[in-house]
RODO-2510 file (C-alpha; in nm, 4 decimals, decimal comma):
residues 483
     n   res          X          Y          Z
     1     m    -0,9414    -0,7066    -4,3494
     2     s    -1,0557    -0,9364    -4,0848
     3     s    -0,7312    -1,0261    -3,9825
     4     k    -0,6296    -0,6628    -3,9503
     5     i    -0,9162    -0,5837    -3,7432
     6     h    -0,8749    -0,8990    -3,5024
     7     r    -0,5114    -0,7713    -3,4444
     8     q    -0,6026    -0,4125    -3,3602
     9     d    -0,8550    -0,5588    -3,1341
    10     r    -0,6002    -0,7702    -2,9538
    11     r    -0,3450    -0,4792    -2,9724
    12     d    -0,6227    -0,2577    -2,7891
    13     f    -0,6690    -0,5313    -2,5165
    14     l    -0,2984    -0,6090    -2,4756
    15     r    -0,2015    -0,2521    -2,4287
    16     n    -0,3464    -0,2861    -2,0878
    17     l    -0,0859    -0,5648    -2,0053
    18     q     0,2062    -0,3038    -1,9063
    19     y     0,5666    -0,4000    -1,8532
    20     v     0,7797    -0,2989    -1,5657
    21     l     1,0190    -0,0283    -1,6498
    22     a     1,3280    -0,0093    -1,4190
    23     g     1,6988     0,0059    -1,4364
    24     g     1,6934     0,0789    -1,7788
    25     t     1,5670    -0,2640    -1,8736
    26     i     1,2149    -0,4157    -1,9402
    27     a     1,1167    -0,6873    -1,6949
    28     a     0,8264    -0,8551    -1,8271
    29     v     0,5394    -1,0056    -1,6350
    30     m     0,3258    -1,2057    -1,8144
    31     p    -0,0385    -1,1711    -1,7174
    32     q    -0,2805    -1,4671    -1,6995
    33     l    -0,3787    -1,5849    -2,0778
    34     e    -0,7494    -1,6734    -1,9795
    35     l    -1,0767    -1,5476    -2,1038
    36     v    -1,2772    -1,3413    -1,8523
    37     g    -1,6172    -1,5202    -1,8133
    38     r    -1,8065    -1,1884    -1,7521
    39     a    -1,7336    -0,8524    -1,7924
    40     m    -1,5862    -0,6414    -1,4839
    41     a    -1,8360    -0,4189    -1,3031
    42     q    -1,7239    -0,0649    -1,4260
    43     s    -1,8109     0,2315    -1,1759
    44     a    -1,9573     0,5335    -1,3825
    45     p    -1,6853     0,7754    -1,5026
    46     a    -1,5767     1,0047    -1,2193
    47     s    -1,5740     1,3881    -1,2159
    48     d    -1,3482     1,4082    -0,9094
    49     y    -0,9789     1,2753    -0,8643
    50     r    -0,9118     1,0097    -0,6005
    51     a    -0,6240     0,8096    -0,5140
    52     l    -0,5043     0,5604    -0,2796
    53     v    -0,1304     0,5045    -0,1611
    54     c    -0,0512     0,1803    -0,0058
    55     i     0,2910     0,1601     0,2124
    56     f     0,3874    -0,1874     0,2616
    57     l     0,5814    -0,2255     0,5932
    58     l     0,8009    -0,5257     0,4850
    59     g     0,8926    -0,7729     0,7797
    60     g     0,6078    -0,7192     1,0136
    61     n     0,6014    -0,3867     1,2094
    62     d     0,5858    -0,4020     1,5922
    63     s     0,3073    -0,1535     1,5907
    64     f     0,2100    -0,1838     1,9513
    65     n     0,5304     0,0176     1,9962
    66     m     0,4182     0,2599     1,7445
    67     l     0,0718     0,3187     1,9019
    68     i     0,1005     0,2838     2,2857
    69     p    -0,1699     0,3045     2,5691
    70     h    -0,0976     0,6151     2,7972
    71     a    -0,3579     0,5665     3,0677
    72     t    -0,1355     0,4678     3,3647
    73     s    -0,3411     0,1260     3,4237
    74     e    -0,3064     0,0133     3,0583
    75     y     0,0449     0,1490     3,0193
    76     d     0,1555    -0,0465     3,3236
    77     v     0,0164    -0,3730     3,1699
    78     y     0,1886    -0,2987     2,8594
    79     a     0,5153    -0,2344     3,0176
    80     k     0,5061    -0,5672     3,2289
    81     s     0,4269    -0,7765     2,9209
    82     r     0,7097    -0,6010     2,7255
    83     g     0,9640    -0,6990     2,9991
    84     g     0,9846    -0,3357     3,1378
    85     v     1,1595    -0,0236     2,9830
    86     y     1,4327    -0,0819     2,7345
    87     n     1,7866     0,0268     2,8660
    88     a     2,0898    -0,0685     2,6836
    89     s     2,3011    -0,1205     3,0217
    90     s     2,0458    -0,2315     3,2696
    91     n     1,7552    -0,3775     3,0783
    92     s     1,8682    -0,4776     2,7456
    93     q     1,5903    -0,7369     2,6834
    94     g     1,2936    -0,4794     2,7735
    95     l     1,0750    -0,3848     2,4929
    96     a     0,8869    -0,0974     2,6693
    97     i     0,9347     0,2728     2,5782
    98     a     0,9425     0,4821     2,8916
    99     r     0,5866     0,6676     2,9626
   100     e     0,7443     0,9970     3,0034
   101     s     0,9214     0,9754     2,6285
   102     l     0,6050     0,8988     2,4426
   103     l     0,4429     1,1721     2,2296
   104     q     0,1223     1,2164     2,3747
   105     v    -0,1973     1,2734     2,1707
   106     g    -0,5507     1,2934     2,2437
   107     d    -0,8292     1,1376     2,0270
   108     t    -1,1562     1,2482     1,9475
   109     a    -1,3387     1,0392     2,2146
   110     g    -1,0979     1,1943     2,5034
   111     k    -0,8612     0,9158     2,5401
   112     t    -0,4922     0,9997     2,5567
   113     w    -0,2412     0,7873     2,3818
   114     g     0,1382     0,7686     2,3197
   115     l     0,3265     0,7748     1,9885
   116     h     0,6817     0,6386     1,9742
   117     p     0,9371     0,9088     2,0320
   118     a     1,0688     0,8851     1,6656
   119     c     0,7027     0,9705     1,5055
   120     s     0,6886     1,3562     1,5521
   121     a     0,5443     1,4044     1,2113
   122     l     0,2884     1,1692     1,2828
   123     k     0,2008     1,3388     1,6026
   124     t     0,1649     1,6621     1,4164
   125     l    -0,0569     1,4873     1,1417
   126     f    -0,2745     1,3297     1,4169
   127     d    -0,3226     1,6432     1,6005
   128     q    -0,4344     1,8069     1,2899
   129     g    -0,6970     1,5351     1,2348
   130     e    -0,5287     1,4181     0,9101
   131     l    -0,4020     1,0825     1,0580
   132     s    -0,5798     0,7982     1,2225
   133     f    -0,5069     0,4386     1,3376
   134     m    -0,6845     0,1140     1,2822
   135     a    -0,6121    -0,1011     1,5936
   136     n    -0,5764    -0,5053     1,6058
   137     v    -0,6205    -0,5539     1,2324
   138     g    -0,4962    -0,8817     1,0752
   139     t    -0,5817    -1,1613     0,8448
   140     l    -0,8769    -1,3462     0,9267
   141     v    -1,1096    -1,5890     0,7694
   142     q    -1,3862    -1,5116     1,0241
   143     p    -1,4283    -1,3628     1,3903
   144     i    -1,2528    -1,5815     1,6138
   145     t    -1,2174    -1,5825     1,9975
   146     k    -0,9347    -1,7026     2,1936
   147     i    -1,1103    -2,0127     2,2923
   148     e    -1,1941    -2,1016     1,9431
   149     y    -0,8510    -2,0423     1,8247
   150     v    -0,7226    -2,2744     2,0824
   151     a    -0,9666    -2,5288     2,0106
   152     r    -0,8990    -2,4703     1,6457
   153     a    -1,3112    -2,4501     1,6116
   154     k    -1,2781    -2,2189     1,3244
   155     r    -1,0795    -2,1900     0,9868
   156     l    -0,7487    -1,9837     1,0331
   157     p    -0,5807    -1,7946     0,7621
   158     e    -0,3206    -1,9998     0,5527
   159     n     0,0296    -2,0475     0,7326
   160     l    -0,0141    -1,7956     0,9938
   161     f     0,3170    -1,6419     1,1235
   162     s     0,4836    -1,6910     0,7704
   163     h     0,6275    -1,3591     0,5931
   164     n     0,5271    -1,4756     0,2576
   165     d     0,1962    -1,6275     0,3217
   166     q     0,0753    -1,3147     0,5310
   167     q     0,2330    -1,0484     0,2889
   168     q     0,0131    -1,2340     0,0085
   169     l    -0,3009    -1,2562     0,2001
   170     w    -0,3084    -0,8887     0,2867
   171     m    -0,2389    -0,8045    -0,0853
   172     r    -0,4960    -1,0190    -0,2057
   173     g    -0,7715    -0,9147     0,0257
   174     e    -0,8698    -1,2780     0,1109
   175     s    -0,7330    -1,5192     0,3793
   176     e    -0,7981    -1,8674     0,2511
   177     r    -0,6542    -1,9146    -0,1219
   178     a    -0,2825    -1,9664    -0,1261
   179     s    -0,2435    -1,9771    -0,4853
   180     s    -0,4299    -1,6833    -0,6525
   181     n    -0,1862    -1,4295    -0,8212
   182     v    -0,4452    -1,1375    -0,8247
   183     g    -0,4371    -0,8609    -0,5553
   184     w    -0,7213    -0,6277    -0,4424
   185     g    -0,5360    -0,3412    -0,5763
   186     g    -0,5231    -0,4875    -0,9124
   187     t    -0,8781    -0,5860    -0,9296
   188     l    -1,0035    -0,2424    -0,7965
   189     g    -0,7906    -0,0933    -1,0691
   190     e    -0,9967    -0,3029    -1,3318
   191     r    -1,3148    -0,1984    -1,1965
   192     l    -1,2486     0,1614    -1,2024
   193     a    -1,0678     0,1689    -1,5288
   194     s    -1,3457     0,3523    -1,7000
   195     a    -1,2887     0,6611    -1,4640
   196     n    -0,9757     0,7316    -1,6603
   197     s    -1,1664     0,6515    -2,0097
   198     a    -1,1421     1,0484    -2,1110
   199     g    -0,7647     1,0597    -2,0439
   200     f    -0,4391     0,8732    -2,1289
   201     t    -0,5887     0,5267    -2,1350
   202     a    -0,2473     0,3754    -2,1916
   203     l    -0,1531     0,4352    -1,8278
   204     p    -0,3372     0,1837    -1,5982
   205     p    -0,4800     0,3057    -1,2804
   206     t    -0,2180     0,1015    -1,0887
   207     i     0,1084     0,2612    -1,0595
   208     s     0,3955     0,1218    -0,8468
   209     l     0,7334     0,2645    -0,7174
   210     d     0,8523    -0,0852    -0,5803
   211     g     0,8411    -0,3025    -0,8913
   212     n     0,6053    -0,5565    -0,9553
   213     n     0,3814    -0,6842    -0,6718
   214     l     0,1050    -0,9066    -0,5944
   215     f    -0,1249    -0,6086    -0,4453
   216     q    -0,1364    -0,4448    -0,8089
   217     n    -0,1736    -0,7520    -1,0003
   218     g    -0,5186    -0,7947    -1,1894
   219     t    -0,6984    -1,0520    -1,3821
   220     s    -0,5704    -0,9211    -1,6964
   221     s    -0,3413    -0,6396    -1,6111
   222     v     0,0014    -0,5640    -1,4173
   223     p     0,0919    -0,2155    -1,2760
   224     f     0,2810     0,0453    -1,4473
   225     c     0,6198     0,0662    -1,2569
   226     m     0,8826     0,3176    -1,2411
   227     a     1,1833     0,4093    -1,0080
   228     s     1,1643     0,6748    -0,7475
   229     s     1,3530     0,8823    -0,9974
   230     g     1,1023     0,8316    -1,2418
   231     p     1,0402     0,6231    -1,5841
   232     v     1,3792     0,4908    -1,7126
   233     a     1,4313     0,5583    -2,0827
   234     f     1,5632     0,2629    -2,3110
   235     r     1,9105     0,3126    -2,3163
   236     n     2,0781     0,3921    -2,6241
   237     f     1,7335     0,4534    -2,7666
   238     e     1,6814     0,8258    -2,7469
   239     n     1,6149     1,0677    -3,0323
   240     d     1,9079     1,2997    -2,9291
   241     s     2,1435     1,1419    -3,1293
   242     t     2,1510     0,9913    -3,5018
   243     a     2,2507     0,6538    -3,3875
   244     g     1,9806     0,6589    -3,1174
   245     k     1,7162     0,7622    -3,3480
   246     i     1,8090     0,4927    -3,5806
   247     r     1,7825     0,2248    -3,3123
   248     r     1,4326     0,3655    -3,1866
   249     e     1,2965     0,3305    -3,5168
   250     a     1,4320     0,0134    -3,5871
   251     l     1,2691    -0,1288    -3,2568
   252     a     0,9566     0,0503    -3,3261
   253     a     0,9214    -0,1307    -3,6664
   254     l     1,0035    -0,4595    -3,4930
   255     v     0,7239    -0,4391    -3,2301
   256     g     0,4896    -0,3067    -3,4737
   257     r     0,4720    -0,6054    -3,7029
   258     s     0,2306    -0,8911    -3,6817
   259     y     0,3521    -1,2011    -3,5355
   260     a     0,2497    -1,5467    -3,5128
   261     p     0,1679    -1,7603    -3,3116
   262     l    -0,0182    -1,5255    -3,0490
   263     m     0,2542    -1,5274    -2,7692
   264     q     0,5093    -1,3825    -2,9798
   265     d     0,2480    -1,0883    -3,1179
   266     q     0,1734    -1,0297    -2,7511
   267     h     0,5423    -0,9808    -2,6545
   268     a     0,5459    -0,7210    -2,9612
   269     v     0,2377    -0,5541    -2,8432
   270     i     0,3372    -0,5002    -2,4781
   271     g     0,6900    -0,3921    -2,5944
   272     e     0,5115    -0,1145    -2,8166
   273     s     0,2932    -0,0229    -2,5260
   274     s     0,5869     0,0243    -2,3048
   275     m     0,7682     0,2334    -2,5172
   276     l     0,4669     0,4814    -2,5468
   277     l     0,4363     0,4862    -2,1838
   278     s     0,7936     0,5369    -2,0907
   279     s     0,8145     0,8100    -2,3321
   280     k     0,4863     0,9643    -2,2146
   281     m     0,5398     0,9658    -1,8708
   282     r     0,8924     1,0986    -1,8963
   283     e     0,7393     1,4029    -2,0909
   284     v     0,4944     1,4834    -1,8389
   285     l     0,7190     1,4648    -1,5463
   286     d     0,9875     1,6668    -1,6842
   287     a     1,0525     1,9712    -1,4854
   288     a     1,0524     2,1772    -1,7921
   289     n     0,6825     2,0981    -1,8428
   290     g     0,5863     2,1601    -1,4771
   291     g     0,6258     1,7912    -1,3580
   292     d     0,8335     1,8544    -1,0645
   293     i     0,7405     2,0040    -0,7005
   294     a     0,9273     2,2289    -0,4733
   295     t     0,8667     2,0428    -0,1382
   296     v     1,1697     1,9117     0,0128
   297     f     1,1753     1,5505     0,1216
   298     p     1,4173     1,4036     0,3515
   299     a     1,7443     1,2726     0,1956
   300     n     1,8571     0,9273     0,2461
   301     n     1,4935     0,8017     0,2902
   302     n     1,3976     0,5408     0,0320
   303     l     1,0298     0,5702     0,1143
   304     a     1,0441     0,9689     0,1041
   305     a     1,2005     0,9272    -0,2567
   306     q     0,9227     0,6852    -0,3680
   307     l     0,6333     0,9307    -0,1808
   308     r     0,8108     1,2080    -0,3813
   309     m     0,7721     1,0744    -0,7148
   310     i     0,3983     0,9726    -0,6224
   311     a     0,3136     1,3298    -0,5548
   312     r     0,5012     1,4437    -0,8800
   313     t     0,2657     1,1703    -1,0737
   314     i    -0,0557     1,2788    -0,9027
   315     k     0,0237     1,6424    -1,0101
   316     a     0,1025     1,5159    -1,3833
   317     s    -0,1961     1,2688    -1,3708
   318     r    -0,4613     1,5389    -1,2672
   319     g    -0,3434     1,7546    -1,5707
   320     s    -0,4749     1,7419    -1,9228
   321     a    -0,1888     1,5219    -2,0605
   322     i    -0,2899     1,2179    -1,8620
   323     n    -0,6378     1,3470    -1,7217
   324     h    -0,7001     1,0571    -1,4741
   325     r    -0,9743     1,0298    -1,2205
   326     r    -0,8776     0,7166    -1,0158
   327     q    -0,5337     0,5729    -0,9225
   328     i    -0,3789     0,3189    -0,6932
   329     f    -0,0126     0,3712    -0,5844
   330     f     0,2177     0,1191    -0,4208
   331     a     0,5477     0,1868    -0,2137
   332     s     0,7188    -0,0366     0,0289
   333     m     0,9879     0,0123     0,3193
   334     g     1,1898    -0,2811     0,4429
   335     g     1,3552    -0,3823     0,7568
   336     f     1,0478    -0,4339     0,9833
   337     d     1,1512    -0,8121     1,0619
   338     t     1,3183    -0,7122     1,3817
   339     h     1,4184    -1,0461     1,5543
   340     d     1,7631    -0,8622     1,6455
   341     n     1,8315    -0,5149     1,7977
   342     q     1,4664    -0,3923     1,7607
   343     m     1,5150    -0,1238     2,0490
   344     t     1,8690     0,0110     1,9234
   345     d     1,8909     0,3377     1,7599
   346     s     1,9422     0,1761     1,4310
   347     g     1,6510    -0,0624     1,5003
   348     q     1,2777     0,0134     1,4773
   349     p     1,3375     0,3750     1,6007
   350     l     1,5184     0,4619     1,2676
   351     l     1,2554     0,2861     1,0854
   352     l     0,9563     0,4749     1,2227
   353     a     1,1624     0,8135     1,2002
   354     r     1,1770     0,7543     0,8474
   355     l     0,8350     0,6416     0,8108
   356     s     0,7183     0,9660     1,0075
   357     e     0,9367     1,2039     0,8060
   358     a     0,8301     1,0571     0,4599
   359     l     0,4646     1,0937     0,5491
   360     g     0,5129     1,4453     0,6884
   361     a     0,6915     1,5703     0,3523
   362     f     0,4316     1,3697     0,1590
   363     r     0,1503     1,5716     0,3362
   364     a     0,3313     1,8905     0,2416
   365     a     0,3614     1,7925    -0,1218
   366     l    -0,0044     1,7108    -0,1320
   367     v    -0,0712     2,0477     0,0147
   368     e     0,1398     2,2066    -0,2616
   369     i    -0,0248     2,0407    -0,5593
   370     g    -0,3590     2,1061    -0,4127
   371     a    -0,4497     1,7216    -0,3669
   372     l    -0,4556     1,6838     0,0195
   373     n    -0,8344     1,6053     0,0268
   374     n    -0,7997     1,3763    -0,2643
   375     v    -0,5731     1,1357    -0,1661
   376     v    -0,5788     0,8195     0,1074
   377     s    -0,2590     0,6668     0,2139
   378     f    -0,2242     0,3750     0,4411
   379     t     0,0114     0,1077     0,5603
   380     m    -0,0002    -0,2672     0,5518
   381     s     0,2319    -0,5070     0,7105
   382     d     0,3023    -0,8854     0,7361
   383     f     0,1819    -0,8970     1,1012
   384     g     0,2299    -0,7716     1,4435
   385     r     0,5091    -0,9034     1,6597
   386     t     0,5047    -1,0909     2,0109
   387     l     0,4649    -0,8871     2,3092
   388     n     0,7695    -1,0333     2,4880
   389     s     1,1261    -1,0385     2,3861
   390     n     1,3158    -1,3308     2,2270
   391     g     1,6249    -1,1991     2,3727
   392     n     1,7116    -0,9122     2,1484
   393     g     1,4014    -0,8390     1,9444
   394     t     1,0395    -1,0106     1,8803
   395     d     0,9163    -1,2736     1,6738
   396     h     0,6259    -1,3067     1,4180
   397     a     0,2836    -1,2575     1,5342
   398     w    -0,0712    -1,1689     1,4324
   399     g    -0,2773    -0,8637     1,4728
   400     g    -0,1396    -0,5140     1,4725
   401     v    -0,2104    -0,1354     1,4329
   402     q    -0,1956     0,0303     1,0825
   403     l    -0,2424     0,3914     0,9940
   404     m    -0,4344     0,5968     0,7558
   405     m    -0,3561     0,9617     0,6419
   406     g    -0,5571     1,2094     0,4488
   407     g    -0,7164     1,5379     0,4392
   408     s    -0,9519     1,6046     0,7828
   409     a    -1,3069     1,5310     0,7156
   410     a    -1,3467     1,8481     0,9251
   411     s    -1,1886     2,0371     0,6593
   412     g    -1,3629     1,8726     0,3628
   413     g    -1,1316     1,5681     0,3172
   414     p    -1,1981     1,2157     0,3273
   415     l    -1,0405     1,0960     0,6751
   416     k    -1,2234     1,0873     1,0028
   417     g    -0,8978     1,1941     1,1752
   418     r    -0,7211     1,2193     1,5372
   419     s    -0,9003     0,8763     1,6089
   420     v    -0,8078     0,5307     1,6921
   421     f    -1,0546     0,2730     1,5244
   422     g    -1,1368    -0,0805     1,6058
   423     s    -1,0529    -0,2479     1,9269
   424     y    -0,7129    -0,1813     2,0773
   425     p    -0,6698    -0,4791     2,3185
   426     l    -0,5187    -0,4826     2,6725
   427     l    -0,1674    -0,5719     2,6041
   428     e    -0,1608    -0,8696     2,8397
   429     l     0,0666    -1,1842     2,7677
   430     d    -0,2081    -1,4063     2,8403
   431     g    -0,5036    -1,1889     2,8232
   432     s    -0,8250    -1,2574     2,6445
   433     q    -0,6880    -1,1657     2,2818
   434     a    -0,3379    -1,2983     2,3390
   435     v    -0,1850    -1,6377     2,2792
   436     d     0,1740    -1,7884     2,2503
   437     r     0,3944    -1,5263     2,3899
   438     g     0,1528    -1,2458     2,3437
   439     r     0,0473    -1,2868     1,9731
   440     i    -0,2810    -1,0841     1,9668
   441     i    -0,5914    -1,2365     1,7857
   442     p    -0,7241    -0,9608     1,5331
   443     t    -1,0456    -0,8171     1,6032
   444     t    -1,0783    -0,6461     1,2676
   445     s    -1,0041    -0,8090     0,9375
   446     t    -0,7788    -0,7110     0,6421
   447     n    -1,0768    -0,7641     0,4085
   448     q    -1,2893    -0,4917     0,5812
   449     f    -0,9845    -0,2582     0,6163
   450     g    -0,9473    -0,2623     0,2369
   451     a    -1,3094    -0,2854     0,1398
   452     t    -1,3378     0,0472     0,3049
   453     f    -1,0809     0,1977     0,0779
   454     a    -1,2266     0,0325    -0,2247
   455     k    -1,5655     0,1926    -0,1645
   456     w    -1,4551     0,5374    -0,1003
   457     m    -1,2904     0,4982    -0,4306
   458     g    -1,6264     0,4317    -0,5831
   459     v    -1,6878     0,0457    -0,5673
   460     s    -2,0637    -0,0043    -0,4900
   461     t    -2,1213    -0,2251    -0,1445
   462     t    -2,2940    -0,5110    -0,3574
   463     d    -1,9543    -0,5469    -0,5644
   464     l    -1,7076    -0,5340    -0,2521
   465     p    -1,7331    -0,9214    -0,1961
   466     a    -1,6240    -0,9697    -0,5443
   467     i    -1,3069    -0,8125    -0,4710
   468     f    -1,2662    -0,9206    -0,0993
   469     p    -1,3919    -1,2879    -0,0807
   470     g    -1,5101    -1,3829     0,2532
   471     l    -1,6022    -1,0281     0,3324
   472     g    -1,9697    -1,1666     0,4215
   473     n    -1,8326    -1,3369     0,7147
   474     f    -1,8078    -1,0074     0,8998
   475     a    -2,0996    -0,8258     1,0383
   476     t    -1,9794    -0,4892     0,9072
   477     p    -1,8208    -0,5289     0,5640
   478     t    -1,6737    -0,1718     0,5824
   479     l    -1,5556     0,0427     0,8596
   480     d    -1,6350     0,4226     0,9468
   481     f    -1,2942     0,5795     0,9236
   482     l    -1,3614     0,7425     0,5869
   483     a    -1,6232     1,0140     0,5521
***
């Protein structure tokens, strides 16, 4: 009897270690097989629904061309540093966007800004108070000035300007460890798991639309992954044919057995859990069960497809079949490593148009399902880019601008919209915040940025440093863009 009880306890634990389901196959991601020295602090069960949607702009978005100073004096500095206004015929190396082409917006402090001409949907969101920006955020071990950077008087993040390393630091929520395979989204999900205890507990709080990722890896969990078309069924294992039913029953018998040693048993348990999850999620997302939405998303836009499935999942998750209260989603969009052809129509303008259009449609979908005030979306990206040209584009830099989207605080939502938070720098090539061809030194840490979302999700202020190591190096651990 004790052996049976021990196996069931182990099964209950291992069911939290989900497999990636995509492309009709199971892609196994083995978690750390280590004992957790202390129980993770759990928040009290939540009575409301809250979700985070992380959109990673892979490659390093040139965000100082996404949000641009509009005041004449500041714009002129920007235009000079960027080599003048881009013109394919007369100034092909220029990186500036003509001032008269900018989409003009005004923030709550009375300052005027310019958005990239491709960002019309972002302008609408900003004007409605449902979009804000965080200026000059990046990986930081501790605050650092230009003088301290040049003298190397303070510790710097691991391998600055490296794609892989900087992506990992953004996802980990720290700026020094180079080997950790745990992300702040995963750790946050583990701490908030009890909020979903009254619902379908086999589904983890972390759900990815872009495969397994470091951001959502926890100490003892990995995200549930699905394609933008939804969870993919096991091929040839459906119950709609005699042969398929036989195969499915045989597979269920295999994964239901007890195995030795532990590693073999773990594979069986996770396989069993994957079958359960795939079947359940396909059921709740079925249009016949109310799992679809009416909002039209732009075609030929991979990010839009991911966000559409996230909206459908949020709708299903708030219903009785799933009944979750806290969820963390991950989506991504590639192509932002614009060393070449950045300013052409097929370069950054196309990328920003797709981002803008996808977010506009996602907002409409959240209104449709009644979740606009329950969801906060935000971008992360490797780094900003150099202010000056490499001849046909830009190179890797440091600080940049990220966006946050959610229901307006003025209308009962979480976001203090129509604002530019942080310290937007004067875009001088050799200014007080710039080094090495216009690489801007961040003034806000990725840790502070992430901790603000974690606090909104329900983590206490005292627990935040456990998720974001080094957070205590900053005078203001959290920022004020969420109500």
